N, C-alpha and C positions, 0 to 999 in steps of 0.2 A: 516630457519625460521627467519624472520627479523622484522615483524611488532609487535610493542608493543601497546596494546590496553587497553583502560579504558572504563568502562560502568557506567555512572551515572544513578542510578535508577536500580539496579540489582535485586531487590526483586520481581518485577512484572512479568507478563507473557511475555512481550516483552523482558525484560532484561534477563530472564531465557532462552528464546529461542535464544537470541543473544549469550549467553555464550555457549549453546549447539552446535551451528553451528561453533562458533569460535574455540571450542575445537577440531573440526575435520578439521580445515583449515590448509593446509600444510605450509602456509607462516606466520602464527601467532606464535610469540615467547612467548608472555605473555598476560594474561587477568587479569585485575584488576577491579572487580565489587565493587560498593559501596552500603552501606546500612546506614540508619540513627539510627537504634535502637539496634545495637549490635547483630543482628540475626546471626545464624549459617548457612552457605551456604548450607550444606548438608540437613539441616532440611527444608529450604525454597524450595530447588529444589532437592527433593529426587531422581528424575530420573538421576541426575548427581552425585549420591553418589560415593565418592572415587575419584573424578576427580582432587582433590588437590587445588581447588579454595577456597578462603575465602574472606569475605567482608572486606572492609576498610571504614573508614569514608570519606566523601567528602573532608574534609580538608586535609586528608592524600593523596588523589589522586591529589589534587592541589599541594601539596609539591613535588609530583613525576612528575610533568608536564614535566620537562626536560628530563625524561626518556620515554616519550610517543610519539607515532607517530600519533595516532588517538583516539579521544574520542567520544563515542556514548552517546546521551542523550535519555534515556527511561523514561522520567519524565512527570508529569502533566505540562500543559501549564504554562509558567512563569519562570520555573527554567532555561531552556537553554538560554533564552534571558538575564538573569542576570549573567550567568557564561561563556558564549561562548567567550566573549572578552578576558577573562583571559587566556584561553587555546590557542586561536589564537595568542595572544601576545607572547606566549612561543613557537610558531612554531608548535603547535599541530593542526592537521586537525580535524574538527568537523562535525559529522553527527548527525543531530537532528531528532530523530524519533517522537518527539512531534510536536505540531502545530505552534511553535513560529516563524518560518521563512518561512511559506508557502505563505505569502502575501508580495508583494513589497510595497504596500501602507499601511503605519501605521494606517491610518484612517479606511481602510477596516478591518484590524485586530481588531481594537477597536470596530467596529460595530458588528463583529461576536462574539468576546470573552468578550466584556463588560469591557475591561480594556485597558489603554494605553500601547503601546509597550515600553519596557525598553531599547531597543537597536536599534532604528530606523536607525542608521547609518550603520548597517550591512545588512539591508534588500535588498539593491540593489545588493550586491555581492552574496547573497545566491542563489544557483542554485537548482531549483526544481528537485527532484531526481527520475524522471521516466527515468531510464537508457536508455531504448529503444528509447526515443525521444531526450534526452539531453546529450548523453555520451560524446560528444566533449567538452561541457562546463564543465561537471563533471570532466573530466580528468585534467582540469586546475584549479579546484576550491579548496578552502581551507575550505569552508562552504557549506554543502549540506542540504537542507530541504527535508527530506523524506516525500513522500505524505501520506495522510491518507489511511487506508486500503480500504474503500469504493472508495476513489478517484482514486487510482492507478488501481483498477480493472475496474472502469468505463472508465478512460482515455484510457487504452489499448483496452477495448471493443469497444469504439466509434471512436477512431482516424482514422481508414481507411475510415469510413463512412463520418465523418465530412470533411475530406480532399478531398473527392470525389466531393463535391458540390451537392450531392443528397438531402440533408436534408433541409426541409422547416424551416428556422430559425425564421420565424414569429410566429411559434407555439412552445409551451414548449417541452423540452425533458423530457419524463416521465420515471422515474426510480423507480422500486420497489426493495429495497435492504434489504437483510437479512444477519445478522452477527451472528457468534457463540457467546455463552455466555462469552467466554474469552474476547470478545470485551467490556464487561462491567467492566473489571478490576477484581482484586482479593480481593477487600474490601468486607466484608460480606454485602449482600443486600438480603432481604428476597425473592424478586420476582425471582432472578436468582439462588436460591438454587435448587438443583436437584429435590426435592420433589415438588417445585412450577413450575419449568420451563419444566419438563418432559411432553411430549405430548401437549405442549402449544406453543403459539407464544406471544412475548412481544413487541408490537408496542411502539415506543417512538419518541420524538422530531418531532411530526407531524406538529408543528407550523413552522418548517423550520430547518432542520438539518444543523449543522455547516459545513459539507462537501459540501453542495450545493453551497455556495459562493466560496469555494475553486475550485469546478468544473467549475463554471461559469468563474472564472479568468483564469484557465489553459486550458480550452477547447477553449477559444477565439482565440488563435493563430492558432488552427487547423481549426476552423470554419470560420475565417475571421472577426468575430465579437462576442461579448459576448452573449451566448445563455441564455435563461431562463430555469433553471433546476427545475423541479417539482419532489421532492425526498421524498419517504415514506420509513421509516426504521423500522426494527423489529429485535429482537433477536430470532433465531430459537432454537429448543431444541437439539442442538449439540454444542460441545465445540469449534471447530475450523472451520473456513470457511467464505468466503464471496460469496454470490449469488446475482448477479446483473441481473435483467431483464429489459431491456430498450425498449421503444416503441417510434419510431421517424417517423414523417410524411415525405414522399418523396414529393419533389416539383412536382406539377401537370404535368409540361412539361417534367419531367424526368421519369415518371412512365412507359411509353412505353419502353419495353425492360428490365425492372427491374424484376428479379425473383431470386429465391434462388441460382441457378447456377451462375448467374452473380455476386451476392453478395459474394458467396464463392470464386470465382475467384479473386475478389477485395481484399478480406482479405488474401488469400494465397499469392498473389503477394506482398502485403504490408509487411507481416511478414515472407517472404521467408528466410531471413537471421537472424532471431531472434530465438535463442535457447530456450528462456524461454516462448515464446508465441506459443501455438499450436491451430490450427483451426480444429474443428471437421467437416470433410468433408464427413461423412458417408452418402451414398445415401439413399433416401427414396425408399422403395420397395413395400409398401402397398398402398391402395386406399385413397381417400379423407377422412380426419378426422380420419385416423387410428392412434392409440396411439403408435407411433414409438419412444420410449424413447431414444434409442441409437443414434439418429441423433443430440442430443443436449449434451452439456457438463454435466459431473457428478461431483458434489461437492466432493465426496469421492475420486475421481481420483487425485485430487491435494493436498489432505491433507498431511502435512509434507514436501511438496516440494516448490520450488521457481517458479513453473510454473503457468501461466495463460492459461486456456482453454477457447476458444471462439466458440460459435455457432451462426448462423444467419438463419433467415427465412423471408418470405415476405407474408403479407396479401394483395393480389392484389385487392380484392374487396374494401378495405378501404385505400389502399396506405400507409400502415405502415410497416416499417422494424422492426423486432423483433431481439434483440441482447441478448444473454445469455453470461455472463462472470463469471468465478469462479476462486477464489484463496484461499489459506490458509491465513487468516488474520494475523497470527503470523509470517509467512515466507514471501511470496511475499508482503503481506500487512504491513510488519514491518521489522523484523530482517533480512530476506533473501535479500530483496531489499537494505537494508542498507549495507550489506556485498557486494552485487553486486556493489554498488557505491564505497565502500572502495577499491574493486579490481581495478576499473577503475581509481580512484584517485592515486593508488599506481603503476599503469602501469602494472598490472597483467591481465591475461585472466579473464574476468569478471565472468566466470563460476567456477572459483577456489573455492573449498569448497562447491559448490552448485549443483554438478552434479546429486545428488540423485533424484529419481523419487518418485511419491506418494506412500503412504503406502498401 
């Protein structure tokens, strides 16, 4: 065990999940999480009771920078950009689970988040951390920008289709996206209390979710140009998970010969060597309009795991490909993909510490 890790922002859901996964990582020698208010680790994360971890102040983590190999930022937007340079200057690799380094253009960041970027000189070197697409660059990086949970699920779900040239990019990419209530954070909010959220749906940010510009930016290299992403978001009445349902129009000249079998073949070939991406290829056995639920991914199947499950279908009458992609927002959507990136940066098998399947 050789890797010495720090977690800035260890009191939230992503920070706690990162600690849980790192505790079971065979190459991690130490974990130092931070908190601002003198909290007790076992009280904040009772699922990790007795693990031996304790919080330190951020200033103490900075004093220990010379003893660290990698620092994760699980903080609100603004913290990583102010602190990343300090750790990088001390030879510590940085993986930002927040949104601070997801845009190379500081103006685009300011437009989306409403504030100027505090470290624009670092944006060009930050590698966008979809491991399946950028592992060679991640292996050489000292700063990785972990994608948003909606974003990584969507990118993985749409990458084969966009690279195929089938999609009509003159029309918007329509995304219906549902996140678990952990995606709202752990600060008390009445609407996401169990008594309020149970058996309900909580739509939000319908004026334009911040992950839509992130997707437009990072889908552009796959599509050949920047697409228009129409994204609607809601919290579902479950704690963990990302459910993406995408509807994309096929170019008229490409519709002949397009069907579910051809699309499944496209996805299987594209992800043939990817351990953490699984394509649901279950055949349809019933008649037209039969409710065959098992031919599409199940959100519960990925809970607790670093896997993304994908399913596809085709509405031939209207020329729309339908894509379903599901992940756990706290694992593949945050802590798990961050560790996958850490493994690549450290020259380890990227599956290390992440082999477990869904609950």
